[in-house]
Each structure stands twice: as C-alpha cells, then as structure tokens.
N, C-alpha and C positions, 0 to 999 in steps of 0.2 A: 504494500500500500504506500502511496506517495506520502512523504512526511508532512506536506501541507494539509492533505486531506485528513491524515491521522490526527494532526493538531486541531483542525477545525472540529472533527468529530469528538475529540476529547473535551474541547471547550464547550461544545453543545451539550454533551452529557453532564458536565459539571453544572451548567446553567439549569438544566432540567432538574438535577438533583437538589440544587439550592431552592428552586421554585416549589418543589413538592414537599420539602422538609417542613415539619410543623404544620401539616395539613392532614386531612383524613387519608391522604394518599402516601403518608410517610411510612407505611407498613407494607412489607413485601407480600404478606398474606392478603391485604386488601387490594393490592395491585393484581394479584393472581385471580381474586374473585371478579374484579372488573373485567379482566381479559377473558376469563372463562365465560362470563355472562355475555360479553361482546360476541363470542363465537356461538354459544348455545342459546342465547336469549332467555331461557328459563332453565333453572336447575333446582333439584331437591337439595335440602340442607345436607343430607348424607353424601350426596355427590360432591358438594363443595368441600365437605370435610375430607373426602378422599383426595381431591385435587390439591388442597392446601396443606394437608397433613395436620390440620388443627383439630382439637377436640371440640365437643359440642359447646361448652361454655365459651371458648375462645371464638369460635366461628359465629356464635350468636352475638358476641360483643362487636366483632368486626362488621357484621351485617347491620347491627343497630346503628353504629357510627356512620356507615355509608348511607343508610336510609335517612338519618337525621340531617345529613348534608345534601340530600336530594340526588345522590348518585344512583340509587337503586330504589325499587319499590318491591315490597314483599306482600305476599298474600298467604293467609293461613287456610289450609285445607284439612278438614276432618274426615276421617274414614270411619264409617260405622258398619258393623256386621251383626247378624243375629247370633245370640248365644248358642253355641253348639254346632254352628255351621261353619264350614271352612270357606274362606274367601280366596278366590283365584286372582 
C-alpha cells in the first residue's frame, strides 16, 4: 500500500475513533449489534448474544442504551402454548 494512502487511512481511522468515543457507539459489542442489524434487519436476542459473545444481562444493557439513543427499536414478542402440548 502506498505510504500516503496508508497515512490518510490511519488518520481517518483515528478521527472516527475520536468521534465515536464517549458515545453509545464506544463499545465494540454495540458496534457489532448495529452491523448485525444492518445486515439482518431483525434479530432475536439469543442470536445477538451469539454474535457478540455477550451474556443476557450485558446484551440487554447494550440494547437498552442503543434504543435510548434512537439507534434501534425493539419489540417484545410473547409465545404462548397450551399446557401439555408441544409447540413446533
């Protein structure tokens, strides 16, 4: 890679790093969540846990922060089944 291009790329990455620090996007897990949702549009909590490697409490905290800043929107879905019947 040309030294000038490499320097420009390095400078650009530093600028981006400075701009996203101390914001909701200062977490690699939240960046992964945003990128995963950009590709998939909708994901289950369990799938986001797998992609990020976060536990349930951590992922809920990240999602809450992203939602409070308006980056994402969540919806709660409840599943009901009859007692004694298996759900497929």
